[in-house]
N, C-alpha and C positions, 0 to 999 in steps of 0.2 A: 440292518435291523430297523424296524419301524420306530418312529418317535414314541409311540405308545409303549412298545415293548421296552425301549431304553429307559423310559420314565419309571415303569414298573420295576425294572432291574435296579435302577438308582435308589428308589425308596426302600426296597427290600434289603439291598446290600448295606445302605447307610444305616438302616435301623438295626440290623443284626450286628454289624461291626461296631457301631457306636456303643451299643450296650456292652459289648465284650471288653471295652476298655476300662471298665470300672474295677480296679484292683481290690477295692474294699469289699465289694460284693463277691468277687472271685474267691477271696480268702474265706468266705462263709459257706462255700459250696460243700455239700457232702462228699467225702473223699472215698476212693476205692470202691465205687459202686458200679456194677455192670448191668443193672436191671434196665432193659430197654423196653420202649413201647413196641407194639406189634409191627413187624415188618410189613410194609405195604406190598400188595400183590404184584409180582412181576413173573411172567411165565418163563422162568429159567430153571435149568436142572438143579437138583439138590446137591448139597455138600457131600452127602453119602455117595451119590453117583460119581462125583469127581474123585473121591477117595478110592473107589473101586476101579476106576478107569486108569488113572495115572499115578496112584499111590499118594502118600503124604497124608497130612491132616489139615483140612482147609476150613477157613472161616469167611464170612461175608463182610466186606468192608463198606461197600456202597451199592445200592440197588435202586433202580428208578425206572419210571414209565413216563412217556410223553405222547401226546396225540394231537391230531389236527394241526393248527398253525404252529404249535411248539416244535414240531420236527424240523420245519424249515427255518424257524427263528433260531434254533440251536446252531445251525450252520452259520448264520449271521453272527451269533454270539462268539463262535470260534474266531471269526475274523476280527471282532472287536478286541479280543484278548491277544491278538497278534499272531494267531495260527493261520497264516495265509496258505501254507503248503503242508502236505502230509507226505512223509518219506517212509516207504516200506522197502526194506532191503536196499537196492540201488536205484529204485524208481521213486520219483517225486511227482506229485500232481497237485493242482490247485484245489483248495477247499471250495472255491466258488464254482468249480465245474460240477459239483454235486447238486447245486441248486436246481438245475434243469432235470436231474434224475429223480430226486425224491419229491413226489407230488405233495401238495399241501394236505390233502385228506388222507392221512396214513397214521400208522401207530408204530412206535419204536420203544424197545426196552433194553436195558443193559444192567449187568451185574459185574462187580469186580470182587474177586476172591483173593485171599492171601493164604499162603501155606505157613502154618505155625512153625516158628523156629528158624526157617530159612529165608523168609521174606519174598519167596517167589510169588509172582502174581499171575492170575488168569482172568482175562476180561472176555465176557461173552456179550453179544449184542444181536438184536434182530430188528428188522424193519419190514412192515407190510407195504407192498407196492401194488396198487390196483391194476396197473397196466402190465399184464403178464409178458407181452412182447418186449416192453421196456426193461422188465426185470431180467428176462433171458439175455438181452443184449448186454446189460450191465454185468451179469455173471460171466458171460463169455469173455468180455473185455478184461475183467479182473483175473480170470483164469489164464488168459494169454500173457498178461503182465507177470503173474506169479510163475508161470512156466519158464520165463526168461530170467527171472531174478531170484528165485528160491532154489536152494539146494534140496535134493531128494524129492523133487516135485512128483506128486502122484495124484490121480483123480479116478473117479468111478461113479456108479449110480446105485447105491444101496437102497433097496426097497422102492425103486422108482424115483428117488431123489438124486440130486447131483452134488458132487463135492470135489474140491481139490485141496491139497495141503503141501507144506514144505517148511523149511526153516532157513534162517540166515543168522549170521553173527553180527553183533553191533556193540561197539564200545560205548558204555554209558558211565560217565564220571570216572573214567580210567579203568573200568572193569569190563572184560569181554563177556558179553551176554549172548546166550543162544536163544533166539526167538522163534517159537513155532507159530505158524499162521495157517488157518484153515477157514474155508468158506463153503457154504452149502446153499442149495436152492430147494425149497420144499413148498409146493403150492405157490401162494403169493408171497411167501416169506423168503427173504435173504437172511442168512445167519452167518455170523463171524465169530471166531474165537482166536485169541492171541495169547500165548503163554511165554512168559519169561522163565525159562527152565534151567537157568544157570546152575542152581543148586540141586536140581532134580533130574539132570540130563540122563543119568544112568537108568532111571526108572521110567522115563517118558518114551513111549514108542508111537509109531504111526497108528497101530491098532488101538492103543489107548485113546489117542486124540480122536480117532474116527468114532469110537464108542461114545465119547462126549457129544459129538455132533449128532449122532443118530438118536441118542437119548433126548437131546434138545428138540429134534424133529418131532418126537413123541410128546413133548411138553407144550409145543406151540398151540395156541388156541385157534378156533375156527373163525373167530370174529376179526374184523379189520380194525376195530377200535376197542381197546381193552380199558375200560374206565376203572381207575383204581378205587378201592374202598376207602372209607374214612374221608370222604370228600363231598362237599356240596355239589349237586348236579346243576347242569345248565338250566334244566326245567325249573328248579327251585329259584335260581337267580331271576329267571324271567317272571315267575309268579310274584316274587318279593318286590321286584322293581316295576312290574307292569310294562316291561319293555322286552321285545324280542332281541336275541343276540344274532346279529347278521354274520358275525364271524366269532369263533371261539377256539381256544386251545387249553390244554391242561398238562400238568406235570406233577409228579410226586416221587419222592425218593426217601429211603431210609439210609442212615449213614452211621458208621462207627468211627470215633476219633476224627471228627471233621477238622479240628485245628491242626492235628498232625498231618492229615492229608494235604491241607493247604501249605503247610511248611515244606513238605516233600515236593509238592508241585513247584514251589518257589525255587527250591534247590535244583530240581531237574531242568527248569527253564533257564537257570543260570542268569537270572535278572531279578530285579526288585519286584516282588509281588505288589508292594504298596504302589509303586509307579504304575503298574498295570491297572490296578483298581482305580487309581486317580484318573487314568485315561478313560475308563469306562464311565465313571460317574460324573466327572467334572468337579468333584469335591476333593479336598486334600484329606484322604482317609488315613494318612499316616498320623494324623492328630488323634485318631480313635483306636488304631490297632497297635498293640504293643506286645511284648513277650508273654505277659500273663494272659493275654487274650487267647493264645493258642490252647492253653489248658482249659479256658472257659468254653471255647467252641467245641471242645470234646464232649461237653454235656448236652449238645444239641443232637437229637437222634432222628428227626424227620422234618421234611418240609413238603408241603403240598400247595398247589396254586391252580386255580381255574380263572381264566381271563377271557373277556369277551367285549365286543363293541356293538353299539347300536348306532347305525350310520345316520339315521334321521335326526337324532338328538346330538350326535357327535360326542357320545359319552362312552368312556372306557371303564370297565368294571373288572376288578380282580378280587377274589375271595380265597382265603387259604388258612393254613395253620403252620406253626412251628412246634414240633414235639420236643420235649426235654426229658432228662432223667430225673425222677423223683420230684423234689420241690424246687428245682432250678427255675421253673416257670415263674414262681413267686418272686425270685430275685430279679429275673428279667423284667417283670412287671414294675417292681420298685425302681429298677435301673432306668427303664424307659422314661418314666416320669421325671426322675432325677436329671437324666442327661438333657432331655429336651427343655427342661426348666432352668438348669444351672450351668450347662455348658454353653459358653458364649458363642462358640463356633456353630452350634445348632440353634440356639434361641434367637439368633439374629436372622435366621432363615425360616424358622418354624414357630408356630404358636400351638398351644395345647389347651384343650378344654374338656371337662368331664361331662360325659353323657349321663352316666350313673356310676354307682360304686364299682362296677366291674368293667366298664367300657369308657375309654377316653379317645378323643379325636385329635389327630395331629394335622395341621394345615400348613402346606408350603406356601408362603406368603407371596411368592413371585409369579405363581402360575395357578391355574384352576386345578389344584391337586389337594385331595383330602384323604387321610389315612386313619381309619378307626382301628383300635386295638382292644382286645378283650382277654381276660384271664379265665381259663376253663380247665381246672385240674392241672394236668401235666402239659397242657397246650397253651400257647399264645395264639389266639385267633386274630386275623387281620382282614380288613376290607379296604380296598384301594379304589378311589373314584377320581376320574380326571376328564377334563374337557369342558366346553361351554355349557353342556347339559347338566353340569354339577349344580348349577343354581336352582334347578328344579327338583333336586333330591331332598326328601324330608328326613328328619332324624328318625322317624318311625321306620322308614325303608332301610336305613343303615342298621338299626337294631335288628330288623327282621333278617337281614343278610347274615349278621353275626349269629343269630339264633339258629338259622338253618345250617350253618357250618358247624356249630356246636352239637346239634342233633346228629350230624353225620359221624361225629367222633365217638358216639356212645356205643 
């Protein structure tokens, strides 16, 4: 992971997690409310199609899109979090081996679904690969591995596309789980679905899983870059700053019960999530994350981020938003000010100043890093700037970036 990406991750993680530690504000959150902000656009099959294909009653847990530099940066992020290898059935391969396969200029999307009542999960993902020869080579290698390691392996070419599928058993936390795995190739897209069908095994069939894959083939877009809605564009950033972006990436996702997801990931990883986050950020985040934070994080519903770099000025820019349920954004706004002013662990490293009544700026005093935050209805809007070029950025430009992001949320 580049130093720029690591710094962006650090500031975003520290900000969100630090705010989540305030038990006082957590106690004031509206309770039992499920009204979410709009799901950000990801080209994935619908819940209704899943219900018809394999049965059950499904809901969306998390859905996201990433493009350009974020697809390769995500692989680096997996390494930072300790995921050096990926095991499928009896085969293990290194995450780092994917870096030469997934090119920088590509698009990827993923959605995780949960079956109501049983807890079974279905994860779908796709990635656009410009080099068709490379795509075909990757697919054939995956198919060969699957044929050796999966039970009930089958493959075919429906409607001119290619697919393979099979299943394997894996013990997770003492429970024997049956995992269905299928992959397909359609144009420049590689598609993958994996289903933990332990509680649905009687209703899941190869025909049902194939129908899911074929439906997804019909949902895939024709474009190689799918820019999510509700997000400032790179053109707006260039216009507001008067600087071209030599490199850029973006990501956006909507999530249900983020705190609970983090808790479950921690349990599945069988290690301390706090220790993992400490390793990522360099900060002792256990000072900020506690049991009440899990409930608080469940009120965050979306995160979007566009990042870019201007090489000549050595300036990194990131603009985005955090969506919340109902009035939670107002509590976050109060909490941010409170934490960065009164929490000695933060105030010794950060200074804050008001730009106006709706925007304030957080500055990391040890490096050229500035982080502006604004309140806009159900969203907290943020602007991140870093590098020697920060000295030439005016307050007017910062406010302009905030305004452009706010206009995209309307």
